[in-house]
DSSP file (Angstrom, degrees, kcal/mol; ACC not computed):
  #  RESIDUE AA STRUCTURE BP1 BP2  ACC     N-H-->O    O-->H-N    N-H-->O    O-->H-N    TCO  KAPPA ALPHA  PHI   PSI    X-CA   Y-CA   Z-CA
    1    1 A M              0   0    0      0, 0.0     2,-0.3     0, 0.0     0, 0.0   0.000 360.0 360.0 360.0 141.1  -17.7  -32.5   -2.9
    2    2 A V        -     0   0    0      1,-0.1     5,-0.0     2,-0.0     0, 0.0  -0.649 360.0-114.7 -87.0 136.7  -14.8  -30.2   -3.1
    3    3 A A    >>  -     0   0    0     -2,-0.3     4,-1.8     1,-0.1     3,-0.6  -0.439  17.4-127.6 -70.0 141.1  -11.8  -31.2   -5.3
    4    4 A P  H 3> S+     0   0    0      0, 0.0     4,-2.5     0, 0.0     5,-0.2   0.825 109.7  59.3 -58.0 -30.7   -8.6  -31.8   -3.3
    5    5 A Q  H 3> S+     0   0    0      1,-0.2     4,-2.1     2,-0.2     5,-0.1   0.891 104.1  49.5 -66.5 -38.1   -6.8  -29.5   -5.7
    6    6 A A  H <> S+     0   0    0     -3,-0.6     4,-2.1     2,-0.2    -1,-0.2   0.899 111.4  49.2 -67.1 -40.6   -9.1  -26.6   -4.8
    7    7 A V  H  X S+     0   0    0     -4,-1.8     4,-2.5     1,-0.2    -2,-0.2   0.927 110.8  50.2 -63.5 -44.5   -8.6  -27.2   -1.1
    8    8 A R  H  X S+     0   0    0     -4,-2.5     4,-2.6     1,-0.2     5,-0.2   0.898 109.3  51.8 -60.4 -41.4   -4.8  -27.3   -1.6
    9    9 A R  H  X S+     0   0    0     -4,-2.1     4,-2.4     2,-0.2    -1,-0.2   0.911 110.8  47.6 -62.8 -43.5   -5.0  -24.0   -3.5
   10   10 A V  H  X S+     0   0    0     -4,-2.1     4,-2.5     2,-0.2    -2,-0.2   0.907 112.2  49.8 -64.9 -42.4   -6.9  -22.3   -0.7
   11   11 A V  H  X S+     0   0    0     -4,-2.5     4,-2.5     2,-0.2    -2,-0.2   0.935 112.5  46.5 -62.9 -46.6   -4.5  -23.7    1.9
   12   12 A W  H  X S+     0   0    0     -4,-2.6     4,-2.6     2,-0.2     5,-0.2   0.902 111.8  51.5 -63.3 -41.0   -1.5  -22.4    0.0
   13   13 A T  H  X S+     0   0    0     -4,-2.4     4,-2.3    -5,-0.2    -1,-0.2   0.931 112.2  46.1 -62.1 -45.1   -3.1  -19.0   -0.6
   14   14 A G  H  X S+     0   0    0     -4,-2.5     4,-2.4     2,-0.2    -2,-0.2   0.902 113.0  49.9 -63.4 -41.6   -3.8  -18.6    3.1
   15   15 A A  H  X S+     0   0    0     -4,-2.5     4,-2.4     2,-0.2    -2,-0.2   0.919 111.8  47.3 -64.6 -43.7   -0.3  -19.8    4.1
   16   16 A I  H  X S+     0   0    0     -4,-2.6     4,-2.3     1,-0.2    -1,-0.2   0.905 112.5  50.0 -65.6 -40.8    1.4  -17.4    1.7
   17   17 A A  H  X S+     0   0    0     -4,-2.3     4,-2.6    -5,-0.2     5,-0.2   0.914 110.9  49.8 -63.3 -42.1   -0.9  -14.5    2.8
   18   18 A A  H  X S+     0   0    0     -4,-2.4     4,-2.5     1,-0.2    -2,-0.2   0.912 111.5  47.8 -63.4 -43.2   -0.1  -15.3    6.5
   19   19 A V  H  X S+     0   0    0     -4,-2.4     4,-2.4     2,-0.2    -1,-0.2   0.900 112.4  50.0 -64.5 -40.5    3.7  -15.4    5.9
   20   20 A T  H  X S+     0   0    0     -4,-2.3     4,-2.3     2,-0.2    -2,-0.2   0.933 112.9  45.3 -64.3 -46.5    3.5  -12.1    3.9
   21   21 A V  H  X S+     0   0    0     -4,-2.6     4,-2.5     2,-0.2     5,-0.2   0.926 113.8  49.4 -64.1 -44.5    1.5  -10.3    6.6
   22   22 A T  H  X S+     0   0    0     -4,-2.5     4,-2.4     1,-0.2    -2,-0.2   0.919 112.1  48.4 -61.1 -44.4    3.8  -11.6    9.4
   23   23 A G  H  X S+     0   0    0     -4,-2.4     4,-2.6     2,-0.2    -1,-0.2   0.889 110.8  50.8 -63.4 -40.3    6.9  -10.6    7.5
   24   24 A S  H  X S+     0   0    0     -4,-2.3     4,-2.4     2,-0.2    -2,-0.2   0.929 112.2  46.2 -64.6 -45.0    5.5   -7.1    6.9
   25   25 A L  H  X S+     0   0    0     -4,-2.5     4,-2.1     2,-0.2    -2,-0.2   0.910 113.7  48.6 -64.9 -41.5    4.6   -6.6   10.5
   26   26 A Y  H  X S+     0   0    0     -4,-2.4     4,-2.3    -5,-0.2    -2,-0.2   0.923 112.3  48.7 -64.2 -44.2    8.0   -7.9   11.7
   27   27 A G  H  X S+     0   0    0     -4,-2.6     4,-2.4     1,-0.2    -2,-0.2   0.890 110.1  51.2 -63.1 -40.2    9.9   -5.6    9.2
   28   28 A A  H  X S+     0   0    0     -4,-2.4     4,-2.3     2,-0.2    -1,-0.2   0.888 109.6  51.1 -64.9 -38.3    7.9   -2.6   10.2
   29   29 A G  H  X S+     0   0    0     -4,-2.1     4,-2.2     2,-0.2    -2,-0.2   0.914 110.3  48.6 -64.1 -42.8    8.7   -3.3   13.9
   30   30 A L  H  X S+     0   0    0     -4,-2.3     4,-2.4     2,-0.2    -2,-0.2   0.917 110.8  50.5 -62.6 -43.2   12.4   -3.6   13.1
   31   31 A K  H  X S+     0   0    0     -4,-2.4     4,-2.5     1,-0.2    -2,-0.2   0.918 110.5  49.4 -62.4 -43.3   12.3   -0.3   11.1
   32   32 A S  H  X S+     0   0    0     -4,-2.3     4,-2.5     1,-0.2    -1,-0.2   0.905 110.6  50.9 -62.0 -41.4   10.6    1.5   14.0
   33   33 A Q  H  X S+     0   0    0     -4,-2.2     4,-2.4     2,-0.2    -2,-0.2   0.922 111.1  47.4 -62.0 -45.1   13.2    0.1   16.5
   34   34 A I  H  X S+     0   0    0     -4,-2.4     4,-2.3     1,-0.2    -2,-0.2   0.914 112.8  48.9 -64.2 -43.4   16.1    1.3   14.3
   35   35 A E  H  X S+     0   0    0     -4,-2.5     4,-2.5     2,-0.2    -1,-0.2   0.900 110.8  50.9 -64.3 -39.7   14.5    4.7   13.8
   36   36 A F  H  X S+     0   0    0     -4,-2.5     4,-2.6     2,-0.2    -2,-0.2   0.923 110.5  48.4 -63.2 -44.3   13.9    5.1   17.6
   37   37 A K  H  X S+     0   0    0     -4,-2.4     4,-2.4     1,-0.2    -1,-0.2   0.905 112.3  49.4 -63.1 -40.8   17.5    4.1   18.4
   38   38 A G  H  X S+     0   0    0     -4,-2.3     4,-2.3     2,-0.2    -2,-0.2   0.912 112.4  47.0 -64.0 -42.7   18.8    6.6   15.8
   39   39 A E  H  X S+     0   0    0     -4,-2.5     4,-2.3     2,-0.2    -2,-0.2   0.903 111.7  51.1 -65.4 -41.2   16.6    9.4   17.2
   40   40 A K  H  X S+     0   0    0     -4,-2.6     4,-2.3     1,-0.2    -2,-0.2   0.918 111.2  48.0 -61.9 -43.5   17.6    8.6   20.8
   41   41 A K  H  X S+     0   0    0     -4,-2.4     4,-2.3     1,-0.2    -1,-0.2   0.903 111.0  51.3 -63.7 -41.1   21.3    8.7   19.8
   42   42 A R  H  X S+     0   0    0     -4,-2.3     4,-0.6     1,-0.2    -1,-0.2   0.895 111.1  47.8 -64.3 -39.9   20.8   12.0   18.0
   43   43 A V  H >< S+     0   0    0     -4,-2.3     3,-0.7     1,-0.2    -1,-0.2   0.906 112.2  48.9 -67.7 -41.4   19.1   13.6   21.1
   44   44 A I  H 3< S+     0   0    0     -4,-2.3    -2,-0.2     1,-0.2    -1,-0.2   0.891 115.2  43.8 -65.7 -39.1   21.8   12.4   23.4
   45   45 A E  H 3< S+     0   0    0     -4,-2.3    -1,-0.2    -5,-0.2    -2,-0.2   0.476  89.2 117.9 -86.3  -2.2   24.6   13.7   21.2
   46   46 A A    <<  -     0   0    0     -3,-0.7    -3,-0.1    -4,-0.6     2,-0.0  -0.306  66.7-116.5 -67.5 148.2   22.8   17.1   20.5
   47   47 A T     >  -     0   0    0      1,-0.1     4,-2.3     4,-0.0     5,-0.2  -0.290  30.2-102.5 -75.8 168.9   24.4   20.3   21.7
   48   48 A L  H  > S+     0   0    0      1,-0.2     4,-2.4     2,-0.2     5,-0.2   0.893 122.9  51.8 -60.8 -41.1   22.8   22.5   24.3
   49   49 A E  H  > S+     0   0    0      1,-0.2     4,-2.5     2,-0.2    -1,-0.2   0.899 109.6  49.6 -64.2 -40.2   21.6   24.9   21.6
   50   50 A E  H  > S+     0   0    0      2,-0.2     4,-2.5     1,-0.2    -1,-0.2   0.894 110.9  49.9 -65.8 -39.3   20.0   22.1   19.6
   51   51 A K  H  X S+     0   0    0     -4,-2.3     4,-2.6     2,-0.2    -2,-0.2   0.918 111.4  48.5 -64.6 -42.6   18.3   20.8   22.7
   52   52 A I  H  X S+     0   0    0     -4,-2.4     4,-2.4     2,-0.2    -2,-0.2   0.930 112.4  48.7 -62.8 -45.6   17.0   24.3   23.5
   53   53 A T  H  X S+     0   0    0     -4,-2.5     4,-2.2     1,-0.2    -2,-0.2   0.910 111.7  49.8 -60.7 -43.2   15.7   24.8   20.0
   54   54 A S  H  X S+     0   0    0     -4,-2.5     4,-2.2     1,-0.2    -1,-0.2   0.922 111.4  47.9 -62.6 -44.9   14.0   21.4   20.0
   55   55 A L  H  X S+     0   0    0     -4,-2.6     4,-2.5     1,-0.2    -1,-0.2   0.875 110.0  52.6 -64.9 -37.2   12.3   22.1   23.3
   56   56 A E  H  X S+     0   0    0     -4,-2.4     4,-2.4     2,-0.2    -1,-0.2   0.891 109.0  50.2 -64.7 -38.8   11.2   25.5   22.0
   57   57 A N  H  X S+     0   0    0     -4,-2.2     4,-2.1     2,-0.2    -2,-0.2   0.909 111.2  48.2 -64.9 -42.0    9.7   23.8   18.9
   58   58 A V  H  X S+     0   0    0     -4,-2.2     4,-2.3     2,-0.2    -2,-0.2   0.920 111.3  50.8 -63.2 -43.1    7.8   21.3   21.1
   59   59 A R  H  X S+     0   0    0     -4,-2.5     4,-2.6     1,-0.2    -2,-0.2   0.913 108.3  51.6 -61.7 -43.2    6.6   24.1   23.4
   60   60 A A  H  X S+     0   0    0     -4,-2.4     4,-2.2     1,-0.2    -1,-0.2   0.907 110.4  49.4 -61.3 -41.4    5.3   26.1   20.3
   61   61 A G  H  X S+     0   0    0     -4,-2.1     4,-2.2     1,-0.2    -1,-0.2   0.901 111.1  49.1 -64.0 -40.7    3.4   23.0   19.1
   62   62 A L  H  X S+     0   0    0     -4,-2.3     4,-2.5     2,-0.2    -2,-0.2   0.889 109.9  51.1 -66.7 -39.0    1.9   22.4   22.6
   63   63 A I  H  X S+     0   0    0     -4,-2.6     4,-2.5     2,-0.2    -1,-0.2   0.908 109.4  51.3 -64.4 -40.8    0.8   26.1   22.8
   64   64 A T  H  X S+     0   0    0     -4,-2.2     4,-2.2     1,-0.2    -2,-0.2   0.924 111.2  47.1 -61.0 -44.9   -0.8   25.8   19.4
   65   65 A R  H  X S+     0   0    0     -4,-2.2     4,-2.5     1,-0.2    -1,-0.2   0.890 110.6  53.1 -63.6 -38.9   -2.7   22.6   20.5
   66   66 A K  H  X S+     0   0    0     -4,-2.5     4,-2.5     2,-0.2    -2,-0.2   0.926 109.1  48.4 -61.9 -45.2   -3.8   24.4   23.7
   67   67 A I  H  X S+     0   0    0     -4,-2.5     4,-2.2     1,-0.2    -2,-0.2   0.918 111.8  49.6 -62.2 -43.8   -5.2   27.3   21.8
   68   68 A E  H  X S+     0   0    0     -4,-2.2     4,-2.2     1,-0.2    -1,-0.2   0.916 112.2  47.8 -61.5 -43.8   -7.1   25.0   19.4
   69   69 A L  H  X S+     0   0    0     -4,-2.5     4,-2.5     1,-0.2    -1,-0.2   0.884 110.0  52.3 -66.3 -38.0   -8.5   23.0   22.4
   70   70 A E  H  X S+     0   0    0     -4,-2.5     4,-2.5     2,-0.2    -1,-0.2   0.898 109.1  50.6 -64.2 -39.6   -9.6   26.2   24.2
   71   71 A R  H  X S+     0   0    0     -4,-2.2     4,-2.6     2,-0.2    -2,-0.2   0.927 110.9  48.7 -62.4 -44.6  -11.4   27.4   21.0
   72   72 A K  H  X S+     0   0    0     -4,-2.2     4,-2.5     1,-0.2    -2,-0.2   0.912 111.7  49.2 -61.7 -42.4  -13.2   24.1   20.8
   73   73 A M  H  X S+     0   0    0     -4,-2.5     4,-2.6     2,-0.2    -1,-0.2   0.904 111.0  49.9 -64.6 -40.6  -14.2   24.2   24.4
   74   74 A D  H  X S+     0   0    0     -4,-2.5     4,-2.5     2,-0.2    -2,-0.2   0.919 111.9  47.9 -63.0 -44.1  -15.4   27.8   24.0
   75   75 A R  H  X S+     0   0    0     -4,-2.6     4,-2.5     2,-0.2    -2,-0.2   0.905 112.7  49.1 -62.8 -41.3  -17.5   26.8   21.0
   76   76 A F  H  X S+     0   0    0     -4,-2.5     4,-2.5     2,-0.2    -2,-0.2   0.922 111.6  48.6 -63.4 -44.7  -18.9   23.8   22.9
   77   77 A T  H  X S+     0   0    0     -4,-2.6     4,-2.5     2,-0.2    -2,-0.2   0.915 111.6  49.7 -62.4 -43.3  -19.8   26.0   25.9
   78   78 A A  H  X S+     0   0    0     -4,-2.5     4,-2.3     2,-0.2    -2,-0.2   0.923 111.8  48.0 -62.8 -44.5  -21.5   28.5   23.7
   79   79 A R  H  X S+     0   0    0     -4,-2.5     4,-2.5     1,-0.2    -1,-0.2   0.910 111.4  51.1 -61.0 -42.4  -23.5   25.9   21.9
   80   80 A R  H  X S+     0   0    0     -4,-2.5     4,-2.4     1,-0.2    -2,-0.2   0.907 110.3  48.5 -62.9 -43.2  -24.5   24.3   25.2
   81   81 A L  H  X S+     0   0    0     -4,-2.5     4,-2.6     2,-0.2    -1,-0.2   0.893 111.3  50.4 -64.8 -39.4  -25.7   27.7   26.5
   82   82 A L  H  X S+     0   0    0     -4,-2.3     4,-2.4     2,-0.2    -2,-0.2   0.908 111.1  48.8 -64.4 -41.0  -27.7   28.3   23.4
   83   83 A Q  H  X S+     0   0    0     -4,-2.5     4,-2.5     2,-0.2    -2,-0.2   0.917 111.9  49.0 -63.5 -43.0  -29.3   24.9   23.6
   84   84 A K  H  X S+     0   0    0     -4,-2.4     4,-2.3     2,-0.2    -2,-0.2   0.916 112.2  48.0 -63.7 -43.6  -30.1   25.5   27.3
   85   85 A A  H  X S+     0   0    0     -4,-2.6     4,-2.3     1,-0.2    -1,-0.2   0.894 111.7  50.9 -64.3 -39.6  -31.6   29.0   26.5
   86   86 A E  H  X S+     0   0    0     -4,-2.4     4,-2.1     2,-0.2    -2,-0.2   0.897 110.0  49.4 -64.1 -41.6  -33.6   27.4   23.6
   87   87 A E  H  X S+     0   0    0     -4,-2.5     4,-1.9     2,-0.2    -2,-0.2   0.908 111.7  48.6 -64.9 -41.5  -35.0   24.7   25.9
   88   88 A E  H  X S+     0   0    0     -4,-2.3     4,-1.0     1,-0.2    -2,-0.2   0.887 110.7  51.1 -65.5 -38.4  -36.0   27.3   28.6
   89   89 A R  H  < S+     0   0    0     -4,-2.3     3,-0.3     1,-0.2    -1,-0.2   0.881 110.3  49.7 -65.5 -38.4  -37.7   29.4   25.9
   90   90 A K  H  < S+     0   0    0     -4,-2.1    -1,-0.2     1,-0.2    -2,-0.2   0.854 108.4  52.6 -69.8 -34.6  -39.6   26.4   24.7
   91   91 A T  H  <        0   0    0     -4,-1.9    -1,-0.2     1,-0.2    -2,-0.2   0.716 360.0 360.0 -76.3 -19.1  -40.8   25.5   28.1
   92   92 A K     <        0   0    0     -4,-1.0    -1,-0.2    -3,-0.3    -2,-0.2   0.447 360.0 360.0 -87.4 360.0  -42.2   28.9   28.9
């Protein structure tokens, strides 16, 4: 039989852990909300030159990602063609 004191200890430990996790998640949500509002305000109040610069930076990042994805697709296609040629060679 389990001692009541041990059960009480487990219950308290679980309750404290639940409160801690809940508080951490709630606090993280609040922080994200505040940061989002600040960023939104900064974007709205930005000058035309700042908006253009920001969009150019985003575009540069997207172009970089596009190039990386195209390289991956080319490598995949080349591997696929090599596999296909190897399979055909084995079957002959």
